[in-house]
Steps between C-alpha positions, in 0.01 A plus 500: 500500500668596173668218299675456172194389306337794322183520293505774235141630449340727251588843634255780562479708177314800646152569652314458175682182382430184699584243233729444211617244237839349493651566152853383545741352753857647481626222742488117516552241767861500619564867416657726767306824549604830665282747681349750250550275206214488249370137492165521318292709263141547615214647298225708674211676342723806478842391397774228483691513827852377592470318831805495731605250769593640850721221641830337401481131436445206254183425309362159595175477312275713274140442613328686209565487131467802265147543365375838387136387544541371853425755778689463818405676825742724700658283767471179302821282518708513178829333595698338786853602587768399746643821638857565603389585854180464696235762413148595613229441236359854437132578542266225409772281359569331834146371519452400135629147463633407159265246352612201289303639215319830436162535324490703183284750676382544859130493456362235739204617707504520874371200705125512543394637835238333722278803495212276373508330844424830669860523630751782444833327578831681451356797679579630843235649729371825350515368150867566432659261243781288642814550300857383588755785546696395192179486293391842624835643383456340168140631481629858558765456241241396235261783589231272639274573799299278728190603291650291213504181706223235550486291823711192515494200741844600617715812510619641171850408393725655232381247231142606569583866460690431176193313373273792573735741322522262202121471478469877496757528223336229295153641536592868464671703226859378428601777262744767595213740556335245728819456710543880530138528603538238764804672654348838491177380648696342788692829548180718524328236716783464754710813493352814654638753241546863568605752229709819500613715212732787432628703205878497448698766315736300275645809318841488660532123476406495132736790414784291670390195299496678166840652562633158604357322194664759269835359613398139431458285190144423392534147640618620836241770563279488806115506542319716758381173652839440656466816707159391623616147589804633679300751701258226621786270594684766702165602669406144612842457645403785746137380543518117526138456588438555128741214407424144579226246522190438705480124560321296760348813653844649556697756320851392413712788394763422231862597549551476131334751264380342182289753305277348236397690188177413328532424123216470264513180280426518130231230534332689780547496879780608720814348661704660766848357545741638764829677479694346775678719760366806325617747767865397446494592127598838354301638220718367222512152639126522559437588144687192383304280735169657391586451130604140559177431695289655220670299234467168685130590574438523132718208372495253798766417756351660812605319820254363754666710778439815301128433513473349845691742726412865409471700825318804346360557148493807275243538218473784244260573229618850429596422142128422439383836621391394845539784750443300825512126586330328796705176528381166647767362729653174387476250802687426718672847438371781710541801268494607131570828341357628169635783282282686253585695184739793488318828448578870508343687785528833662722471810618749766878529501670762737189711503443489125270282294680296232395225263656173634514137399280321760408145556242357742595212738245289679571266785282204582594355841380225742325646807594186698857609485508879470267795532450831317779674681748228405384510143524880482852502633604234253339678202655831613841330500447381141399855412802649664738265331359574155479876546850550656665238276853526644475186709318317227779531245782432742683180427 
């Protein structure tokens, strides 16, 4: 049953970020907080992130002190609050008791198994590892499989799963590249990708964009990317099986549409924060959101929710001369779309051949949720929106 005691845990920061350091608290015991308020600054291998609180209440205790050298796992308790009204603890929070003290790093090994006695406890008949339902959910969140687990003399609990994940982090690469590799390996291992591609005539859309930008000041001009983002947002509103999350062997479509845009970081690597409620934004407002997101990606100030809740992601390497991209889906999302470079190609228009401005779009989708026909209809919708442009530019 929900109660007024709430444990604030390290929020999920994306599929390729499972730990962070606490740089700063923006609250102290006794402070009143409001839903959506930034309460802490976290540092991941990619960026400094503003972490929000999602309840109204009063801070009772801070469980962790700022330390840039201390790595904290996603789901670890950070603070205790007394909420204004009873709330359910989200996700793993309800089963993660707040300890009286926290280690500087979770790196304790798992309990030794009695394998040496010739026994294989912690396993059901048929060799299946025994795992509590809550621990199995946590295992899926962390991208672990039963193959990562050694036999125990009891069923696995959440603390055991956390220890396995921590051991993998401490023994494997901890750089940004390593984190990205871990997430992408999980994606290719678990998600049955299928790919579709189509060429899109952007001539009319870009003609409208150039004419519109002529009316605007230099600071207020729009990039072609806003048209691509808006087209994807409107298309997934009509094909919701491309918009959501595959969790616990179930697809959970998202009513909200939060399109993420991949940004290259100067020090290497990528980060893909979301533009919230993208389908509800006109092109002008979308450009402002995109510019703000790009600036905060470079200078810091991204929010945890912007990294944790994208429902579909766009990537583009067209400015680097790449004609076609084959994206790797970011779990637990179920689709990703890539756009290549703009090129001039011969194109049939009203029975005549003209040179048109063309871009190639590639869809990567999860075959557990959709099939080729679904993907083709979705990609065709993106194409129609970009080529016919009227709906795209409507406020």
